[in-house]
C-alpha positions as CSV (number, residue, x, y, z in Angstrom):
1,M,-12.6,-32.4,21.0
2,S,-13.8,-28.8,20.5
3,I,-11.7,-26.2,18.7
4,E,-11.4,-24.2,21.9
5,K,-10.1,-27.3,23.8
6,E,-7.6,-28.0,21.0
7,L,-6.4,-24.4,21.0
8,K,-6.0,-24.4,24.8
9,A,-4.0,-27.6,24.7
10,R,-1.9,-26.3,21.8
11,S,-1.2,-23.0,23.6
12,G,-0.9,-24.2,27.1
13,S,-4.0,-22.0,28.0
14,K,-2.1,-18.9,27.1
15,C,-2.5,-16.2,24.4
16,E,-0.5,-17.4,21.5
17,L,0.7,-13.9,20.8
18,C,1.5,-12.3,24.2
19,T,1.3,-15.3,26.6
20,S,-1.3,-13.7,28.8
21,E,-3.7,-16.1,30.6
22,D,-6.5,-13.6,30.9
23,N,-9.8,-13.6,28.9
24,L,-8.8,-16.1,26.4
25,E,-10.9,-16.5,23.2
26,V,-10.8,-18.2,19.9
27,F,-9.8,-15.9,17.0
28,V,-10.5,-17.1,13.5
29,V,-7.8,-16.0,11.1
30,A,-9.6,-14.6,8.0
31,P,-10.3,-15.4,5.3
32,K,-10.5,-18.9,6.8
33,T,-13.8,-20.1,8.2
34,G,-12.7,-21.4,11.6
35,D,-13.9,-24.9,11.0
36,Y,-10.6,-26.3,12.1
37,A,-8.2,-25.4,15.0
38,D,-5.4,-24.9,12.4
39,E,-7.4,-21.9,11.1
40,C,-7.6,-20.2,14.5
41,V,-5.5,-18.7,17.2
42,M,-6.0,-18.6,21.0
43,I,-5.7,-14.9,22.0
44,C,-6.4,-12.8,25.0
45,G,-9.0,-10.0,25.1
46,N,-6.4,-7.3,25.1
47,C,-4.8,-8.5,21.9
48,N,-8.2,-9.0,20.3
49,E,-9.4,-5.5,21.3
50,Q,-6.2,-3.9,19.9
51,M,-6.4,-5.9,16.6
52,A,-10.0,-4.9,16.2
53,N,-9.5,-1.2,16.9
54,A,-6.4,0.6,15.6
55,D,-7.0,3.6,18.0
56,K,-6.4,1.3,21.0
57,I,-3.1,-0.1,19.8
58,E,-0.4,0.0,22.5
59,I,2.9,-0.2,20.5
60,N,5.0,-1.7,23.3
61,H,2.4,-4.5,23.9
62,W,3.2,-5.8,20.4
63,R,6.9,-6.3,21.2
64,C,5.6,-9.8,22.2
65,L,5.6,-10.6,18.4
66,N,9.4,-10.9,18.7
67,D,8.7,-14.3,20.2
68,S,5.4,-15.3,18.7
69,M,6.5,-14.7,15.1
70,W,8.7,-17.8,15.4
71,S,5.7,-20.1,16.3
72,E,5.5,-23.3,14.2
73,V,1.7,-22.7,13.9
74,P,0.9,-21.0,10.5
75,A,-2.2,-19.2,11.9
76,V,0.0,-17.6,14.6
77,Q,2.6,-16.7,12.0
78,V,-0.1,-15.0,9.9
79,V,-1.5,-12.9,12.8
80,A,2.0,-11.9,13.8
81,W,2.9,-10.9,10.2
82,R,-0.3,-8.9,9.9
83,M,0.3,-7.0,13.1
84,L,4.0,-6.3,12.2
85,D,2.9,-5.2,8.8
86,Q,0.3,-2.9,10.3
87,L,2.9,-1.4,12.6
88,K,5.8,-1.4,10.1
89,N,6.4,2.4,10.5
90,E,7.8,1.7,14.0
91,G,11.2,0.7,12.9
92,W,11.7,-2.3,15.2
93,T,8.6,-3.9,13.6
94,Q,10.2,-3.5,10.1
95,D,13.3,-5.3,11.4
96,L,11.2,-8.2,12.6
97,L,9.3,-8.3,9.3
98,D,12.7,-8.5,7.5
99,M,13.7,-11.5,9.7
100,M,10.4,-13.3,9.4
101,Y,10.1,-16.3,7.1
102,L,6.8,-17.6,5.8
103,D,6.4,-20.4,3.4
104,D,4.5,-19.6,0.2
105,D,1.1,-20.9,1.5
106,T,1.4,-19.0,4.8
107,S,2.6,-15.9,3.0
108,N,-0.4,-16.0,0.7
109,W,-2.7,-16.5,3.6
110,A,-1.1,-13.5,5.5
111,K,-1.5,-11.2,2.4
112,A,-5.0,-12.5,1.4
113,L,-6.8,-9.5,2.8
114,E,-4.4,-6.8,1.6
115,D,-6.3,-6.0,-1.7
116,E,-9.7,-6.1,0.0
117,F,-8.8,-3.3,2.4
118,K,-6.3,-1.5,0.2
119,V,-6.5,2.3,0.5
120,I,-5.7,4.3,-2.5
121,H,-3.7,7.6,-2.1
122,K,-4.2,10.3,-4.8
123,D,-2.6,13.7,-5.1
124,A,-4.5,16.9,-5.7
125,N,-4.8,16.1,-9.5
126,G,-6.1,12.5,-8.9
127,V,-2.8,10.8,-9.7
128,I,-2.3,7.6,-7.7
129,L,0.6,7.9,-5.3
130,Q,2.9,5.0,-4.4
131,A,5.3,4.6,-1.5
132,G,8.7,6.0,-2.5
133,D,7.3,8.7,-4.9
134,T,8.4,12.3,-4.9
135,V,5.8,15.0,-4.5
136,S,5.8,18.7,-4.3
137,L,3.6,21.0,-2.2
138,I,1.0,23.0,-4.0
139,K,0.5,25.6,-1.3
140,D,2.4,26.9,1.8
141,L,1.7,24.7,4.8
142,N,2.1,25.7,8.4
143,V,3.8,22.7,10.1
144,K,2.3,22.4,13.5
145,G,4.7,21.8,16.3
146,A,7.8,22.4,14.2
147,N,7.5,26.2,14.0
148,F,8.1,26.6,10.3
149,I,6.2,27.0,7.1
150,A,6.8,24.5,4.3
151,K,6.8,26.6,1.1
152,R,4.8,25.9,-2.0
153,G,7.0,23.9,-4.5
154,T,9.0,22.1,-1.8
155,P,9.8,18.6,-2.9
156,V,9.1,15.7,-0.5
157,R,11.1,12.7,-1.6
158,R,10.5,9.0,-0.8
159,I,7.1,9.4,0.7
160,T,5.4,6.7,2.8
161,L,1.7,6.1,2.6
162,V,-0.5,6.1,5.7
163,K,-2.0,2.6,5.5
164,D,-5.5,3.3,6.8
165,N,-6.0,6.8,5.5
166,G,-5.9,7.6,1.8
167,G,-5.9,11.4,2.5
168,H,-2.5,11.3,4.4
169,I,1.1,10.6,3.4
170,E,4.3,11.0,5.4
171,G,7.5,12.5,4.4
172,R,10.5,14.7,5.5
173,I,10.6,18.5,5.1
174,N,13.5,20.4,6.7
175,G,14.6,17.3,8.5
176,Q,11.2,16.9,10.2
177,H,9.1,13.8,9.7
178,I,5.5,15.0,9.1
179,V,2.1,13.9,7.9
180,I,0.9,15.8,4.8
181,L,-2.7,15.8,3.4
182,T,-2.7,14.4,-0.1
183,E,-4.9,17.3,-1.3
184,F,-1.9,19.7,-0.9
185,V,0.6,17.7,-3.0
186,K,1.2,16.8,-6.6
187,K,3.3,13.9,-7.9
188,I,6.5,14.8,-9.6
189,K,7.1,12.5,-12.6
């Protein structure tokens, strides 16, 4: 039996993430090779397009992970974990990640690509920033859409890192959650 037939039988000819029946295709869960059905997931074209292109992600589409994360299939669990991790700044996705259980092998598989695509965030002085650090602004910044200027020296506590852009961090200034360019901050030790 071909891998595609095995996956269609396993999934009931539905996307294993969102249950759509349209444009189904075999998705190999890296870094596996896809030689076996256990290394693949049957997904729809919509899920595949959004996973391949972060600009096309529709946040509400991924609420389907609330169900698919409980799949007994490790490959489905890995894809669900990776998407939840990618969207973890959404709040509800972090709640799902906190509830999700992966055995050690599945967890290692899910995290296998993290180091390969890890983005490094550095402040204006080249110091590596970590999530939770405190930084201060090194120049006055006009905060677009919030109608205030963040003054030089303003501390930003418990920053979060923008996963796919080493030049951006997120934090709160004057109660506003904003994106800040790393070139305008320095880490406070």
